C-alpha positions as CSV (number, residue, x, y, z in Angstrom):
1,X,33.8,142.1,164.6
2,X,35.5,139.1,162.9
3,X,33.2,136.9,160.9
4,X,35.0,133.6,161.6
5,X,35.9,134.3,165.2
6,X,32.3,134.0,165.8
7,X,30.7,131.7,168.2
8,X,29.1,130.3,165.0
9,X,31.9,127.9,164.5
10,X,29.4,125.2,165.1
11,X,27.8,126.3,161.8
12,X,31.0,125.6,159.9
13,X,30.6,123.2,157.0
14,X,33.6,121.3,155.7
15,X,33.6,119.4,152.4
16,X,36.6,117.3,151.4
17,X,37.6,116.2,147.9
18,X,39.7,113.0,148.1
19,X,40.7,113.2,144.4
20,X,42.3,116.6,144.6
21,X,43.2,116.5,148.3
22,X,41.5,119.7,149.0
23,X,38.8,120.7,151.5
24,X,36.3,123.6,151.5
25,X,35.2,125.2,154.8
26,X,32.3,127.5,154.8
27,X,30.5,129.6,157.4
28,X,27.5,130.9,155.6
29,X,28.7,132.5,152.4
30,X,32.3,132.8,153.6
31,X,34.3,129.8,152.2
32,X,38.0,128.9,152.0
33,X,39.3,126.1,149.8
34,X,42.6,124.6,150.8
35,X,44.9,121.6,150.2
36,X,44.9,119.4,153.3
37,X,48.4,118.0,152.9
38,X,51.4,118.8,150.7
39,X,54.9,117.3,150.4
40,X,57.9,119.2,149.2
41,X,61.7,118.9,149.1
42,X,64.3,121.0,150.8
43,X,65.9,123.6,148.5
44,X,62.9,123.8,146.2
45,X,59.5,125.3,146.7
46,X,55.9,124.6,147.5
47,X,52.7,126.1,146.3
48,X,49.8,126.1,148.7
49,X,46.6,126.4,146.6
50,X,44.0,128.6,148.1
51,X,40.8,130.4,147.1
52,X,37.9,132.0,148.9
53,X,34.4,133.4,148.5
54,X,32.7,136.1,150.6
55,X,29.3,137.2,151.5
56,X,27.5,140.2,150.1
57,X,29.0,143.5,151.1
58,X,32.4,142.2,152.2
59,X,35.5,143.7,150.4
60,X,38.7,141.7,150.8
61,X,41.8,143.9,151.5
62,X,44.6,141.8,152.8
63,X,45.9,138.2,153.0
64,X,47.7,136.9,156.1
65,X,49.4,133.5,156.3
66,X,50.5,131.8,159.6
67,X,52.8,128.9,160.2
68,X,52.6,127.2,163.6
69,X,53.0,124.1,165.6
70,X,50.3,121.4,166.0
71,X,48.9,122.7,169.3
72,X,48.9,126.5,168.5
73,X,45.8,128.5,167.6
74,X,47.9,129.7,164.6
75,X,46.8,133.3,164.7
76,X,49.5,135.1,166.7
77,X,51.5,137.9,165.3
78,X,54.8,136.1,165.8
79,X,53.5,133.3,163.7
80,X,52.9,135.4,160.6
81,X,55.0,134.3,157.5
82,X,53.3,136.6,155.0
83,X,51.2,139.8,155.1
84,X,50.1,141.4,151.9
85,X,50.0,144.9,153.6
86,X,52.7,144.8,156.3
87,X,55.6,142.5,155.9
88,X,57.6,144.0,158.9
89,X,56.9,141.4,161.5
90,X,57.6,138.3,159.6
91,X,58.5,135.0,161.2
92,X,62.3,134.4,161.1
93,X,63.4,132.4,158.0
94,X,60.5,133.4,155.8
95,X,61.5,137.0,154.9
96,X,61.4,137.3,151.1
97,X,60.6,133.7,150.6
98,X,56.7,133.9,150.5
99,X,54.7,135.4,147.7
100,X,51.1,135.5,146.6
101,X,50.6,133.8,143.2
102,X,47.9,136.5,142.4
103,X,48.7,139.9,143.9
104,X,45.3,141.2,143.1
105,X,43.2,140.1,146.1
106,X,40.0,141.0,144.4
107,X,40.6,137.8,142.3
108,X,40.0,135.9,145.5
109,X,43.0,133.8,144.9
110,X,45.0,133.4,148.2
111,X,47.5,130.8,146.9
112,X,51.1,131.3,148.0
113,X,54.5,130.0,147.0
114,X,57.2,129.4,149.5
115,X,60.7,129.3,148.0
116,X,64.1,128.0,149.3
117,X,62.4,125.4,151.6
118,X,64.2,123.9,154.6
119,X,63.2,120.9,156.6
120,X,62.3,123.2,159.5
121,X,59.5,124.7,157.2
122,X,57.5,121.5,157.9
123,X,54.3,122.3,159.9
124,X,50.8,123.7,159.8
125,X,49.8,126.7,157.7
126,X,46.6,128.8,158.1
127,X,45.1,131.6,156.0
128,X,43.2,134.7,157.1
129,X,41.4,137.2,154.9
130,X,41.0,140.7,156.2
131,X,38.7,143.2,154.7
132,X,35.7,145.5,155.2
133,X,32.1,144.8,155.8
134,X,29.8,147.8,155.5
135,X,32.9,150.1,155.9
136,X,34.0,148.4,159.0
137,X,37.1,146.2,159.4
138,X,36.3,142.6,159.4
139,X,37.7,139.2,158.3
140,X,37.6,135.5,158.4
141,X,40.0,132.7,158.7
142,X,40.2,129.0,157.9
143,X,39.4,126.4,160.5
144,X,41.2,123.6,158.6
145,X,45.0,123.9,158.3
146,X,47.3,122.8,155.5
147,X,50.1,120.4,156.6
148,X,53.3,120.8,154.7
149,X,56.0,118.1,155.0
150,X,59.5,119.1,153.8
151,X,61.7,116.2,153.0
152,X,65.3,115.9,151.9
153,X,66.2,116.8,148.3
154,X,65.8,113.8,146.1
155,X,65.0,115.2,142.7
156,X,67.8,115.1,140.1
157,X,68.6,117.5,137.3
158,X,67.9,116.5,133.8
159,X,71.0,116.2,131.6
160,X,70.2,116.4,127.9
161,X,72.9,115.1,125.5
162,X,72.6,115.5,121.7
163,X,74.3,113.2,119.1
164,X,78.0,113.6,119.6
165,X,80.5,113.2,116.7
166,X,84.3,113.5,116.9
167,X,85.6,116.8,115.8
168,X,82.2,118.5,116.0
169,X,81.0,121.1,118.5
170,X,78.4,119.8,121.0
171,X,76.2,121.5,123.6
172,X,75.0,119.6,126.7
173,X,72.0,121.0,128.7
174,X,71.3,120.6,132.4
175,X,67.9,121.6,133.8
176,X,67.6,122.1,137.5
177,X,64.7,120.4,139.3
178,X,61.8,122.4,140.4
179,X,60.1,125.4,138.9
180,X,60.7,127.8,141.7
181,X,61.2,131.5,141.6
182,X,63.3,131.7,144.7
183,X,67.1,132.0,144.8
184,X,69.0,131.1,141.7
185,X,70.8,127.8,142.1
186,X,74.5,127.4,141.4
187,X,75.1,124.9,138.5
188,X,78.6,123.4,137.8
189,X,79.8,120.8,135.3
190,X,82.4,118.1,135.9
191,X,83.8,115.4,133.8
192,X,85.2,112.0,134.9
193,X,87.7,110.6,132.4
194,X,89.0,107.1,131.8
195,X,91.2,107.3,134.8
196,X,88.3,108.0,137.1
197,X,89.6,111.4,138.1
198,X,87.0,114.2,138.3
199,X,88.1,117.3,136.3
200,X,86.8,119.7,133.7
201,X,86.5,119.2,129.9
202,X,89.3,121.0,128.2
203,X,88.3,124.0,126.1
204,X,84.7,124.1,127.3
205,X,82.4,127.1,127.8
206,X,79.3,127.3,130.0
207,X,76.3,129.4,130.0
208,X,73.4,129.9,132.4
209,X,69.9,131.3,131.8
210,X,66.6,131.5,133.7
211,X,63.4,130.9,131.7
212,X,60.3,132.6,133.2
213,X,57.3,130.3,132.7
214,X,54.9,132.3,134.8
215,X,55.4,135.2,137.2
216,X,56.2,132.7,139.9
217,X,57.7,129.7,138.1
218,X,61.1,129.6,136.5
219,X,63.3,127.1,134.9
220,X,67.0,127.3,135.5
221,X,69.2,126.0,132.7
222,X,72.9,125.6,132.2
223,X,74.7,124.6,129.0
224,X,78.2,123.1,128.4
225,X,79.7,123.5,124.9
226,X,82.9,121.7,123.8
227,X,84.5,119.9,120.9
228,X,83.8,116.2,121.3
229,X,86.5,113.6,120.6
230,X,87.1,109.9,121.0
231,X,88.7,110.7,124.3
232,X,85.2,111.6,125.7
233,X,83.6,108.3,124.5
234,X,82.2,106.3,127.5
235,X,83.1,108.9,130.0
236,X,80.8,110.5,132.5
237,X,79.7,114.1,132.7
238,X,78.0,115.4,135.8
239,X,75.8,118.4,136.4
240,X,75.8,119.6,140.0
241,X,73.1,121.9,141.5
242,X,73.5,123.7,144.7
243,X,70.5,125.5,146.2
244,X,70.2,127.9,149.1
245,X,70.9,126.2,152.4
246,X,73.6,124.0,150.9
247,X,71.2,121.6,149.5
248,X,72.8,119.8,146.6
249,X,71.8,117.3,143.9
250,X,73.4,116.1,140.8
251,X,72.7,114.1,137.6
252,X,75.2,112.4,135.4
253,X,75.2,110.8,132.0
254,X,77.6,108.7,129.9
255,X,78.8,110.3,126.8
256,X,78.7,108.3,123.5
257,X,80.8,109.8,120.8
258,X,80.6,108.7,117.1
259,X,84.2,108.2,115.9
260,X,86.4,106.0,113.8
261,X,90.1,105.3,113.9
262,X,92.4,104.0,111.1
263,X,92.2,100.5,109.7
264,X,94.7,98.1,111.3
265,X,95.8,94.8,109.7
266,X,97.8,92.2,111.6
267,X,99.2,88.8,110.6
268,X,101.8,87.5,108.1
269,X,101.4,88.1,104.4
270,X,103.9,85.5,103.1
271,X,103.2,81.8,103.5
272,X,104.3,78.5,101.8
273,X,102.0,76.3,99.8
274,X,99.9,74.1,102.0
275,X,100.1,76.4,105.0
276,X,97.3,78.4,106.5
277,X,97.2,82.3,106.3
278,X,95.4,84.4,108.9
279,X,95.0,88.1,108.5
280,X,92.9,90.2,111.0
281,X,91.5,93.5,110.0
282,X,90.1,95.7,112.8
283,X,88.9,99.3,113.3
284,X,88.4,101.0,116.6
285,X,85.1,102.9,116.3
286,X,81.7,103.7,117.7
287,X,79.3,102.5,116.7
288,X,81.3,99.3,115.6
289,X,82.3,99.3,111.9
290,X,81.3,96.6,109.4
291,X,84.5,94.9,108.2
292,X,84.7,93.2,104.8
293,X,87.5,91.2,103.1
294,X,87.6,90.9,99.3
295,X,90.2,90.2,96.6
296,X,91.1,92.9,94.1
297,X,89.0,92.7,90.9
298,X,86.5,90.5,92.6
299,X,83.0,91.4,93.8
300,X,82.8,88.4,96.2
301,X,83.0,89.2,99.9
302,X,85.4,86.6,101.5
303,X,84.5,87.4,105.1
304,X,82.7,90.1,107.1
305,X,82.1,90.8,110.7
306,X,81.6,93.8,113.1
307,X,84.5,95.6,114.6
308,X,87.1,92.9,113.6
309,X,87.2,90.3,110.8
310,X,89.8,87.6,110.2
311,X,90.6,86.3,106.7
312,X,91.7,82.6,106.8
313,X,93.1,80.8,103.8
314,X,93.6,77.1,104.5
315,X,96.0,75.0,102.5
316,X,97.1,78.0,100.5
317,X,98.2,77.7,96.9
318,X,100.1,80.1,94.6
319,X,96.7,81.0,93.1
320,X,95.8,82.7,96.4
321,X,98.6,85.2,95.8
322,X,97.5,88.7,95.0
323,X,96.1,91.9,96.5
324,X,93.4,91.8,99.1
325,X,91.3,94.6,100.4
326,X,90.0,95.3,103.9
327,X,87.0,97.6,103.8
328,X,85.6,99.3,106.9
329,X,82.1,100.9,106.7
330,X,81.3,103.3,109.5
331,X,78.1,105.3,109.3
332,X,78.6,107.5,106.2
333,X,82.4,106.8,105.9
334,X,84.2,104.0,104.1
335,X,87.9,103.2,104.8
336,X,90.2,100.7,103.0
337,X,93.5,99.0,103.4
338,X,95.2,97.0,100.6
339,X,97.4,94.0,101.5
340,X,99.6,92.0,99.1
341,X,99.6,88.3,99.9
342,X,102.4,86.0,98.5
343,X,102.1,82.2,98.6
344,X,105.5,80.6,97.7
345,X,105.7,77.5,95.6
346,X,106.4,73.9,96.8
347,X,110.1,74.4,96.1
348,X,110.1,76.6,99.1
349,X,108.7,73.8,101.2
350,X,111.0,71.0,100.2
351,X,114.3,72.6,99.1
352,X,114.3,75.9,100.8
353,X,114.2,79.0,98.7
354,X,115.0,78.2,95.1
355,X,115.9,81.8,94.4
356,X,118.4,81.5,97.2
357,X,119.9,78.0,96.8
358,X,120.2,77.8,93.0
359,X,122.7,80.7,92.7
360,X,125.0,79.1,95.2
361,X,124.8,75.8,93.3
362,X,125.7,77.5,90.0
363,X,128.5,79.4,91.7
364,X,129.9,76.1,93.1
365,X,129.8,74.3,89.8
366,X,131.4,77.3,88.0
367,X,134.2,77.5,90.6
368,X,134.9,73.8,90.2
369,X,135.1,74.0,86.4
370,X,137.3,77.1,86.6
371,X,139.7,75.4,89.0
372,X,139.9,72.3,86.8
373,X,140.6,74.4,83.7
374,X,143.4,76.3,85.5
375,X,145.1,73.1,86.6
376,X,144.8,71.6,83.1
377,X,146.3,74.7,81.4
378,X,149.1,74.7,83.9
379,X,149.9,71.0,83.2
380,X,149.9,71.6,79.5
381,X,152.2,74.5,79.8
382,X,154.7,72.6,81.8
383,X,154.7,69.7,79.4
384,X,155.4,71.9,76.4
385,X,158.2,73.6,78.2
386,X,160.1,70.3,78.6
387,X,159.6,69.2,74.9
388,X,160.4,72.5,73.2
389,X,163.9,73.3,74.7
390,X,165.8,76.3,73.5
391,X,168.4,76.0,70.7
392,X,171.3,76.6,73.0
393,X,170.4,73.8,75.3
394,X,170.1,71.4,72.4
395,X,173.6,72.3,71.1
396,X,175.1,71.9,74.6
397,X,173.6,68.5,75.1
398,X,175.0,67.4,71.7
399,X,178.5,68.5,72.6
400,X,178.3,66.7,75.8
401,X,177.4,63.5,74.0
402,X,180.3,63.9,71.4
403,X,182.9,64.4,74.1
404,X,182.0,61.1,75.5
405,X,183.0,59.3,72.2
406,X,185.9,56.6,72.4
407,X,187.6,58.4,69.5
408,X,188.9,61.0,71.8
409,X,190.0,58.7,74.6
410,X,193.7,58.6,73.4
411,X,193.9,62.4,73.3
412,X,192.8,62.5,76.8
413,X,195.7,60.2,78.1
414,X,198.9,62.0,79.4
415,X,202.3,61.2,77.8
416,X,204.7,59.5,80.1
């Protein structure tokens, strides 16, 4: 005789608790407390809370769970999804996926967990408790059923990212959704670089572990370890989870890497008096660096800004010439770049470069003077040559003059 397949169904008392969503159904001293409606997601699991009390003399032996359609009595053998004694004739698709949370039935806990859910697992679930009453087989079942709705997988994995610093090893953690003890999910990591192409982080290593929280709840965790660099900054890393039944979900996160590059100074360092000088000092870094301009041997900050700072000297004078320092402060690091600035005098502005023009002027004057001297010396030399004739030429000229004397004219005439 079965206690709840009595004709005393009319004596059944049902008490609902709106806050917990449970209801208790009692026939005499035999009561079953169940959740009325549950929602779960495909690929994960669902726990159907259940407890019971019995009358004096009844010893519970076995728990049987059924899954059926809305118009079925939900007590046929082909509708069994779990039997604590005989799991041979189990409804297709539920083999190995259903477990009691408390195997010791004497604890009167009939809760079950269903792992690796599929949308087709939506439906009505009913519990039956088999046992002995006065050494005779007996049992009772719930009148109320628990309705389970299995929806598409929407939960995302949790990606935990520590502080990343260039050149240091970092470990990312991905925690799969759900705390189910069913099939172990497959977890993979992918990285999307600046070009948008999905790939894997070079030189990475992965690890997987399952953390048992209770005999029927587990947390599945995967880690990714790699050496972070500036290349990884502002790129996306994705953790993909694949459950039984090809149900997949993924979670991603943007990497932020602390890094700093070298100081870069642009602009001209030589100007003329009265002109404006602009020098820009910048540092590629994350977080942005504080940039400060100062002059050597001076404690005064001429200009400061974040990421990039421009030093402007309007109407420059020669007094602005000297060594200037660009200082970049990034977290616990300080970088510096020294720059020599030269402001050329007004001569540069009006006459060109004095150091360039003056030598040419001197050279021109020197060449002119040298040429004049050479010509003068040559003239003097020629003049002296004419005045100081050799002795032979003076004697010859004297003879020529004597020959022309009239005293010798007679001698020159021929005798007739």
